[in-house]
N, C-alpha and C positions, 0 to 999 in steps of 0.2 A: 949584542942585543940582550935587553932586560928581560929576565924568563918571568912570564905573569903566572901568578898563582889562581887569583881570580878574575874573569873578563865577563862582564852582563851587555848583552847587546841587544837593542830593541825589545826590550822587556814589558810586554804588557799584560794586567792581570784585572778582570773584573771580578769584586766582590759576591759572589751567590748571595739571593736576598737581599740587595741595595742596588735597587735597580738606579744605572744610570753612574754609577759610583766606579771609579778606575784608577788602579796606578800605573803611570807609564814611566821608566826610566832608558834614554836612551842608550846611556853608554854608561858604564863604571869599571876600572880594570884597577888592582891593587898588584903591584911586583912585588915576585922574591923577596922574601924579607923586609917588605913594605908594613912599617905599622899607620893606619889610618884612622882617625877618630870621625863617627856618622853622630853628626846632633840633629837632634829636632826634637819637636814637641809631642802631646799628646795628639792623636789623630792625622800624625803627619806622615804615617803610614811603615813607620820603623819595623815594627813587628813583622807588618806582612812582610817586607820586602827582605829581612832575614828570615822567612820560614822560605820564602821562595829562592835563595841562596842556598838554602839546608837541601832542598826538592823535599820538605815537607809536604809543601802546596804545586800544584803545577801552575805555569804562566800558559795566559792563551798564545803567545804569544814572544817569540823572542828563544834569546840562547842563555845558559847559566853554565860558563866554561869555568870548573875546577882543576886544576893543573891542567888543561887540555882537551878536559872531557865535559860534554855536554850534558850534565845531567838529566835537564828536561826533557831531552832523546828518549831515556832510558825507561825499560821498564820497571814496574814499582820492586823489586826486589834484586836487579841490580842495581836501581837507584839507592835502595836502604845500604848494600856494601858499600858503592863507590863513596858515601856520604862519611861511615863509620871506617873508611879505611882515611880520606881527605881531610876529613873538618872536626875539627877537636872545639868541644860549646861549653860555653864555662855561661849558664844558666843564671838569672838573676837572685833567683830564691834555691839555688844549688842542683836541685832535684837526685840529693846522695839518697842511695837506698837506705832507709833509716836502720835497717837493724841487721845490716851487712855490717861485717868492716872495714877499715878505712884501706884496707889490700882490698877488700872484693870492691870496693866502689871506684880504686883506681884502675883494676885491670878490666871492668867492666866490659869497653869498646872493644877489646882485644878480642873478645867472642866471637864479636860479630866481624871483624878483621884479619884477617889472616896475613895479610900483607903487614901491617901495622904490625903485629904479632910480632912478624919478623924482624922488622926492624926494632924491636925492642931487644932481639935478642936474648940475654937473660929477661924478662920483662919483672920479674920479684925485686930482682937486682935494680934493675932499674926505678920499680915507683918507690924502692927504700931510698937511692940518693936523689928522688926528686922531693919527697918529705924532709930529706935532711935541705937539700938548698931553698926551700921553700920555710926552713926555721921550725918545722913539725920536730919535737920531742920524741929520742930515741925511743924504739917502741910502740910509738903510736899504731904502727900499722894494722897489730891486733886488736886494737879497739874498736866498739861501736861508734858507726856513725854519730849515734845519738849522746851518746856523751860527752863530744866535742864543743868546742867555745863556739859560735856565729866564725870567729875570725880563723881557727881551725877548720871549720867544717868550708869554708870560700880555699883555704889553701888546698882542701885534700880537691877540691873541683878545678884546680888550677892545675894538678897534676893527673886528674884523670883526664883533661883535655890535651894535656902535652905529652900521655906516654904514646910510646911506639911513633913521635914524632911526626904529626899529620903537617902536609905543608900549609893548613890556612885551619887558625885560631879565633872563633867567633864568641866575642864578651857581649851578652847582652845586660847593659848597666849592672856591671858585677861592683860598683861604686858606691851606689847609690844607698847602702845601707852602711857607710862606713862614716865616720867624721875624719876631718882631713890629715891627722895625723897616720891611722890606721890605712887610710887614700891612699897617701905616699909611700909605708910600707910594702903595701898592695903593689902598687904598680913597679916601684923597682924590683920584686921578685919576679912579677910577670913579665918585663922587658927582659929582665937579665938573660931569663929561659928561653923566650925568644928569639932573641941576641944569640944565645949558644946555639942554635938549631936551624936557624937563618929562616925562622917561620913567619911566614905574613899575619899581619894581626887587623881583624878588623872590630873596634872597640865600638856600638854604640852607647851613647849619652847624650842626657839634656843638658850637663853641665859642659860650657865652653871652657870654662879654667880650667879644664883639663888637657887641652889641647897643646900647650909648651911642649909637652911630653911627647907628641906624635911625630911622626916624619909628614903627615898632611893631615886635615882639617876641611871637611866640605861640612857643610849643611844639605840636609835631608832635601829643600826645595830647591838647592841648585842643581841636582840630577835628578829630581824625578817632580813629577804633577799628576794630582789627583786632579780626577776630570768630572765632574756634575753633568750630567745631559739638562738641559733646561728642563723648567717647571711648566 
């Protein structure tokens, strides 16, 4: 039987202040080690859906199971801890601490996730190994994030998501600012690291050309519906 990293069941959410607008996702699952590309245009509910998966907003109904735990049913503090333990996020804008070192940025999730920190064993060694595997130059871990190129910052964001081997990586439009060659190089590195640890990968994008790299491609409109009340 295939292990499931992410399981969405009968999810429903209504946007506050937008009477009549709701997002409904009857079902979605991502298997352990599976890579899934979720395609959608602006306004299709992608960002809201990612926030629901991460537990930064809560559904009105339904379940969001991450590695067997329904994070939608947890209290705020416990939910934050589970999110830090189970999910690594690659943000579109990277969200690095600008005046922290590369090492500070990579190790940041481990401060909130004891089990993830334990999986990392020697965290600084794992961080250095991730930097090397991602093609960052030797000695980069002591550099300030603000001194790096955009491509290097992106790789630091990937290392931060991968540190401590979370079972699920969520990537929000991570290739949108890259040219074609840089996209290929970035995806090669990301998939290599995800495959090494049998990590599930859910990437959101509007670029259907990326689909051939993934185990599965789905469109937002195929799994979700935005309902609008009649005027």
